[in-house]
Structure formats: structure tokens, C-alpha cells
C-alpha positions in Angstrom: 3.6 4.0 3.2 2.1 2.8 6.3 2.1 -0.5 7.5 -1.4 -0.9 7.5 -1.3 -0.3 3.4 2.1 -2.2 2.9 0.0 -5.3 3.8 -2.9 -4.7 2.3 -0.6 -4.5 -1.3 1.4 -7.5 -0.4 -1.9 -9.2 0.2 -3.5 -8.3 -3.0 0.0 -8.7 -5.2 -0.2 -12.2 -3.5 -3.2 -12.6 -4.7 -2.9 -11.8 -8.1 0.1 -13.7 -9.3 -1.7 -16.9 -7.0 1.9 -17.5 -4.8 1.2 -19.7 -2.0 4.0 -19.5 0.8 4.3 -20.7 4.2 2.7 -18.1 6.9 6.3 -18.2 8.4 7.7 -17.7 4.8 5.8 -14.3 4.6 6.2 -13.1 7.7 9.9 -12.9 7.1 9.4 -11.4 3.7 7.2 -8.9 5.6 9.4 -7.9 8.2 12.6 -7.8 6.1 10.6 -5.0 4.0 9.7 -3.1 7.0 11.9 0.1 8.2 14.7 -0.5 10.3 12.9 1.6 13.4 10.0 -0.6 13.3 11.6 -4.0 12.4 14.7 -3.9 15.5 11.1 -2.9 17.9 9.3 -6.1 16.3 11.8 -8.3 15.8 11.9 -10.5 19.6 8.4 -9.6 20.8 6.2 -13.0 20.7 3.3 -13.7 18.4 0.9 -16.5 17.2 0.1 -15.4 13.4 0.5 -13.3 10.5 -2.2 -10.5 11.8 -0.6 -10.7 15.3 2.5 -10.1 13.9 1.0 -6.7 11.6 -0.9 -5.5 14.8 2.8 -5.1 16.4 4.0 -3.4 13.2 1.1 -1.4 13.3 1.3 -0.3 17.1 5.2 0.3 16.5 4.3 2.7 13.8 2.0 4.6 15.5 4.2 4.9 18.6 6.8 6.0 16.1 4.3 8.7 14.4 3.4 10.0 18.0 7.5 10.3 19.2 8.0 12.3 16.0 5.3 14.7 16.1 6.0 15.1 20.1 9.8 15.7 19.2 8.5 18.3 16.7 6.4 20.6 18.6 9.4 20.5 21.1 11.1 21.9 18.6 8.6 23.9 17.6 
């Protein structure tokens, strides 16, 4: 699942069950469930809020996707 879809799914589920938690806890939960490649690349980057953190993750996901596509093209 791509990062944007995952974020939307988490937000929807949290609303449905009425979960209210500190933003810091939500970010930690989101971070811990990312795949290793994205998680390891964003954990040391600075961010101010949840939206900024998700943007960092989406940027990393796009870079990872481009890198994979490029390596496939080179192999072909």
C-alpha cells in the first residue's frame, strides 16, 4: 500500500473507533508500521507536524519507486 493510502486508512479507522491520542503517538505508530526502507530514511529528518511527516514519507516512497524502476530498466 502506498503511503498516502495508508495515511488515509489510519485516519479513517481512528475516526470510526473514536481514537484520540497525541499527535506524537500517532506519528510513532505510523512510523513503526512503514517498511524498513522508508522508515530508515525518514527517522532522522526534521518535521513539525503529522502532515509534514507524511509528506517526507511520500517523498521517500516516490524516490524508492523511481530507483526500483530505474534498476529494472538497466537490467532489461
